[in-house]
C-alpha positions, -999 to +999 in steps of 0.1 A: +000+000+000+015+033-011+020+058+018+010+086-005-026+091-017-035+095-053-032+130-068-058+139-095-066+102-098-030+092-105-010+068-083+024+079-069+055+065-085+072+037-066+110+031-069+133+005-055+168+015-045+193-007-064+225-022-052+255+003-050+286-019-053+309+011-059+296+031-030+288+060-053+257+070-033+265+075+004+233+094+009+198+094-007+207+128-022+235+114-044+214+086-057+183+106-065+203+133-082+221+107-103+188+089-110+166+118-119+189+148-124+193+144-161+155+144-166+143+171-143+176+188-131+195+184-099+180+216-084+145+201-089+155+169-071+170+189-042+138+210-040+116+178-038+138+165-010+135+198+009+097+197+004+094+162+017+081+148-016+101+116-015+084+093+010+092+059+025+069+037+044+079+056+075+073+091+061+092+118+042+130+110+038+159+134+044+185+142+018+214+132+040+199+098+051+223+069+044+216+051+012+201+016+017+197-007-012+164-025-015+144+003+001+112+016-015+104+052-020+073+069-035+068+103-050+044+122-073+055+134-107+047+169-118+026+168-150+022+194-176-012+211-177-035+192-200-062+206-222-095+193-209-114+170-233-148+188-233-170+157-231-181+137-200-176+100-192-210+083-191-218+055-167-238+027-183-237+003-154-222+002-119-222-022-090-197-033-062-174-050-088-178-033-122-181+001-138-191+000-174-182+035-188-191+053-220-158+069-230-160+099-252-139+105-283-105+121-277-102+108-241-075+082-235-085+052-214-054+051-191-025+074-184+002+072-211+025+096-228+012+132-227-023+121-216-022+116-178-048+134-158-071+138-188-079+101-191-111+081-184-094+062-155-082+094-137-116+111-142-136+081-129-113+076-099-119+112-089-155+115-098-167+082-083-143+081-054-129+047-064-092+050-059-085+014-068-104+013-101-086-003-130-096-011-166-099-047-178-090-036-213-082-005-234-101+015-260-082+037-284-082+074-275-099+085-307-126+058-304-157+063-282-178+038-264-178+011-238-149+003-214-151-022-186-135-011-153-130-033-123-136-018-088-115-043-068-080-051-079-084-088-068-111-092-095-092-076-123-074-108-135-107-127-140-121-100-163-088-095-182-088-132-189-121-128-206-107-104-231-074-122-235-092-155-243-116-137-266-146-146-245-161-111-248-182-104-279-175-068-290-195-049-316-185-016-330-204+009-352-187+031-378-196+056-404-176+054-436-180+059-474-206+037-491-193+018-522-218-005-539-189-023-554-177-036-521-194-069-514-206-071-478-208-087-454-172-098-454-147-112-430-113-096-433-081-114-421-046-101-423-013-098-405-010-064-388+022-050-372+025-018-352+060-004-346+067+016-315+068+053-322+051+049-357+016+063-357+001+039-383-001+001-381+005-017-414-005-050-430+024-073-439+027-107-456+024-137-433+001-157-412-030-136-403-031-124-367-063-102-370-098-109-381-129-086-384-164-090-396-178-060-416-215-056-422-234-028-439-264-017-418-277+011-440-265+038-464-275+073-475-259+103-491-227+085-501-221+073-465-227+039-449-233+029-413-214-003-406-214-030-379-178-042-371-172-073-351-135-079-342-125-115-334-090-104-325-078-071-309-047-058-328-039-021-325-060-001-350-074-033-364-109-021-374-094+011-389-069-008-409-094-034-422-119-007-432-092+012-450-082-021-468-117-024-481-115+011-495-139+023-468-117+044-444-137+055-413-148+091-415-125+116-399-097+091-394-064+111-390-042+081-398-058+060-425-055+062-454-031+092-450-014+103-417-023+139-411-017+164-384-044+155-358-038+187-338-030+216-362-016+246-343-013+226-311-051+224-304-075+195-310-104+200-334-132+184-313-157+189-341-144+160-362-143+129-340-134+096-356-167+080-365-160+048-346-180+036-315-176+006-293-213-002-293-217-033-271-200-057-248-214-092-242-199-119-219-206-144-191-195-128-158-166-150-146-175-144-109-213-148-110-220-168-141-245-142-152-249-134-189-242-097-195-248-074-224-241-037-222-250-011-249-234+023-254-257+053-251-235+074-274-242+081-311-220+089-341-225+125-350-221+120-388-251+097-390 
């Protein structure tokens, strides 16, 4: 249990002090400056020590304390101010074990990269007063719709296993161009690879590792409304497969062409990706109850 409370729905960082065979760190100050000085500056580390922001299980630590390998310390990082995503997180269902949330477009599911406090997890922890809340899976930041969160950490593994073993039926809805020449319904299978640091995933030759069912629900004015049923869960899978069919999802900033999602440094919230995680269906691993949840959100382009 961390000796520091969450801040803005974010857990403190925990570090373990490594072995010091050369005796380079006689005190905590020397180690912490060596460890974090290059990233935030030695002066910042010194200030955090003076302010008591590095904490052990016994309370704030002093800069001149002897260094002890194996000891754990906690502290809160300072985050850059984030632009607030101007949409709320809806609650579709809540009980003592689960929160089924309707995540809006543009809001990341969990803290990562430059999206930390403006995430569905951080907001729900703050708004619902559920400090131990954790997601059982992730939904892409640009995609809206259902995300399953677990209230008690000891239950998380059971629900994660459902997703890992593909025991959750997920249906998505998308708006994309209508092309009468594309025969639907169709099952798309391909091998998708996503390189770290590269925005777009790509299809490559080889054994398929992704599978999606694409169905046309209706069409009008050159646009179609589609039901997408993924069998697997590769990064950007539905977006890649729709683009492969020549039906890129409306307002997709990556497929078919990567474009600047945030021109001038600000997000254009008027053009959300027209992709929605519409439903989740599964047998609850703890109760045996058959569950189906439906998003209350809609796609603005339809």
